[in-house]
Each structure stands twice: as C-alpha cells, then as structure tokens.
C-alpha positions as CSV (number, residue, x, y, z in Angstrom):
1,M,-5.3,-28.6,16.6
2,S,-6.8,-31.7,15.1
3,Y,-7.3,-32.2,11.4
4,V,-11.1,-32.5,11.9
5,K,-11.3,-29.1,13.7
6,R,-9.1,-27.5,11.0
7,V,-11.4,-28.6,8.1
8,L,-14.7,-27.6,9.6
9,Q,-16.8,-25.3,7.4
10,P,-18.4,-22.2,8.9
11,G,-21.5,-23.3,10.9
12,E,-20.5,-27.0,10.8
13,N,-20.6,-28.8,14.2
14,I,-18.9,-32.0,15.3
15,K,-21.5,-34.6,16.5
16,Y,-19.4,-37.6,17.3
17,V,-15.6,-38.3,17.4
18,S,-14.3,-41.9,17.4
19,R,-10.9,-43.4,17.3
20,L,-9.1,-46.7,16.9
21,H,-9.9,-49.1,19.7
22,W,-7.3,-50.0,22.3
23,I,-7.3,-53.6,20.8
24,V,-4.7,-52.4,18.2
25,F,-2.2,-52.7,21.0
26,L,-3.0,-56.3,21.8
27,P,-0.5,-58.0,19.4
28,S,2.2,-55.7,20.6
29,F,1.5,-56.4,24.2
30,V,1.6,-60.1,23.6
31,L,4.9,-59.9,21.8
32,L,6.4,-57.6,24.5
33,I,5.2,-59.8,27.4
34,F,6.6,-62.8,25.7
35,G,9.9,-61.0,25.3
36,V,10.0,-59.9,29.0
37,I,9.1,-63.4,30.3
38,S,11.7,-64.9,28.0
39,L,14.4,-62.4,29.2
40,L,13.5,-63.1,32.8
41,L,13.7,-66.9,32.3
42,L,17.1,-66.6,30.5
43,T,18.6,-64.5,33.3
44,L,17.5,-67.0,35.9
45,G,19.0,-70.0,34.1
46,H,21.8,-70.9,31.8
47,S,21.6,-68.5,28.9
48,S,23.7,-68.8,25.8
49,P,24.6,-65.6,23.9
50,V,22.5,-66.8,20.9
51,R,19.4,-67.2,23.0
52,L,19.9,-63.9,24.7
53,V,20.2,-62.1,21.3
54,L,17.1,-63.9,20.0
55,V,15.0,-63.0,23.0
56,S,16.3,-59.4,22.9
57,I,15.2,-59.2,19.3
58,V,11.7,-60.4,20.2
59,F,11.6,-57.8,23.0
60,A,12.8,-55.1,20.7
61,L,10.2,-56.1,18.1
62,G,7.5,-55.9,20.7
63,A,8.5,-52.5,21.8
64,I,8.7,-51.2,18.2
65,S,5.3,-52.8,17.4
66,L,3.8,-51.1,20.5
67,L,5.2,-47.7,19.4
68,H,3.8,-48.2,15.8
69,A,0.3,-49.1,17.2
70,W,0.4,-46.0,19.4
71,F,1.4,-43.8,16.5
72,R,-1.2,-45.3,14.2
73,R,-3.9,-44.7,16.9
74,W,-2.7,-41.2,17.6
75,T,-2.7,-40.1,13.9
76,T,-6.1,-41.6,13.0
77,E,-9.1,-39.3,13.3
78,I,-12.7,-40.3,12.7
79,A,-15.6,-37.8,13.1
80,V,-19.2,-37.3,12.3
81,T,-20.4,-33.7,11.8
82,D,-23.8,-32.4,11.0
83,R,-22.7,-32.3,7.3
84,R,-20.3,-35.1,6.6
85,V,-18.3,-38.1,7.8
86,I,-14.5,-37.4,8.1
87,Y,-11.7,-40.1,8.2
88,K,-8.1,-39.2,8.4
89,R,-5.0,-41.3,8.9
90,G,-1.3,-40.6,8.7
91,F,1.1,-37.9,9.9
92,V,3.5,-36.9,7.1
93,R,1.8,-39.0,4.4
94,R,-1.9,-38.2,5.1
95,H,-4.9,-40.1,3.7
96,T,-8.3,-38.5,4.1
97,I,-11.8,-39.5,3.1
98,E,-14.8,-37.3,3.5
99,M,-18.4,-38.0,2.5
100,N,-21.3,-35.5,2.7
101,M,-24.2,-36.7,4.8
102,D,-26.7,-36.3,1.9
103,K,-24.6,-38.9,-0.1
104,V,-24.7,-41.5,2.7
105,E,-26.9,-44.5,1.8
106,S,-26.1,-47.0,4.5
107,V,-23.6,-47.8,7.2
108,D,-22.4,-51.4,7.7
109,V,-21.0,-52.6,11.0
110,N,-19.2,-55.9,11.2
111,Q,-18.3,-57.4,14.6
112,S,-16.9,-60.8,15.5
113,I,-17.8,-62.3,18.9
114,M,-14.5,-60.9,20.4
115,A,-15.2,-57.5,18.8
116,R,-18.7,-57.4,20.3
117,F,-17.3,-58.4,23.7
118,F,-14.6,-55.7,23.7
119,G,-16.7,-53.0,21.9
120,Y,-14.9,-52.5,18.5
121,G,-15.7,-53.3,14.9
122,T,-15.3,-52.6,11.2
123,I,-17.5,-49.8,9.7
124,T,-18.2,-49.3,6.0
125,V,-20.1,-46.2,4.9
126,H,-21.8,-46.7,1.6
127,G,-22.6,-43.6,-0.5
128,T,-24.2,-42.9,-3.8
129,G,-21.7,-44.1,-6.4
130,T,-19.0,-44.8,-3.9
131,G,-18.2,-45.7,-0.3
132,I,-15.6,-45.1,2.3
133,E,-13.1,-47.9,2.7
134,P,-13.7,-50.2,5.6
135,L,-12.6,-48.5,8.8
136,E,-11.2,-51.4,11.0
137,K,-11.0,-51.7,14.8
138,I,-13.1,-48.6,15.4
139,D,-14.2,-48.0,19.0
140,S,-18.0,-48.1,19.6
141,P,-19.1,-48.8,16.1
142,I,-22.8,-49.0,16.8
143,E,-22.7,-45.5,18.4
144,F,-20.8,-44.3,15.3
145,R,-23.4,-45.7,13.0
146,N,-26.2,-44.2,15.0
147,N,-24.7,-40.8,14.7
148,V,-24.3,-41.1,11.0
149,T,-27.8,-42.5,10.4
150,A,-29.6,-40.2,12.8
151,Q,-29.7,-37.4,10.2
C-alpha cells in the first residue's frame, strides 16, 4: 500500500497522483549507452587491459546510476487530495511534506524549453507562512497545478 493511501483521513479522496518524469533516467541511459558502445568497440579492436577496466567502470557506473534513478522514482509519491498536497520521498529514511489546501496561496511551475517539450517541470507550492520545497522533474506539472488550484 502506498504512503499516500495510508495517510488518508476519513472521507478524504485522492484527486490527482503524479510522479517523477521518466527524464530522471536520461543521464543514466547516456552513461550506460556510452559504456556499451565503448565495450563493443574495444572487443572489436585492440584492447589493452587498462582500457577494458576503464570502460567496464563506466558501464558499471551507468548501471548503478540507472538503478538509483529507478529507486528514486519508485520511492517518490506526489498527490493532491481534496484536503491537502502530499509529497513523500525515500524508503528507509523518509522525507514527507504535507500542506492543507486552505493554506495554499499559489503554485509556481517552472519549465525550460526541453521540459515543456517532454512534459516535465519544477513545481513550488507556496503557502501561508511557508512553502513546499521545489519538486523537480515532476510529470505533467500544469495538470498538477490545475488540480491544486481548482479548489
């Protein structure tokens, strides 16, 4: 059961659920592809043991980075209910932020050109006296904002 479903109050309903965009995998994929291509080129030509070790390290770093991005995406939950905004990240060491809807003043959405093209962005929810830290690389940020401000 997800964290969001576990912390719902009686009568509270989930309006919108978001997650980290798939773009979090991009640096890992680039590193992994570079490692695979380098390994293939080394096996076709003359490969010294030092080059083979270096390329293997790049490949391993790409694989570890990909696993880390997947885990980060899997353990991050973002939801809008009819009463609050909920953000949770982490597995063993958990970090959660919740803001009641009546405390929300505004929702900022920042998107670069690439972010607009791929459909992700950074969201900052401002509340009375405080705000939620910037939520980066969120999938469909405009839809998220619309669900928060539609109260």
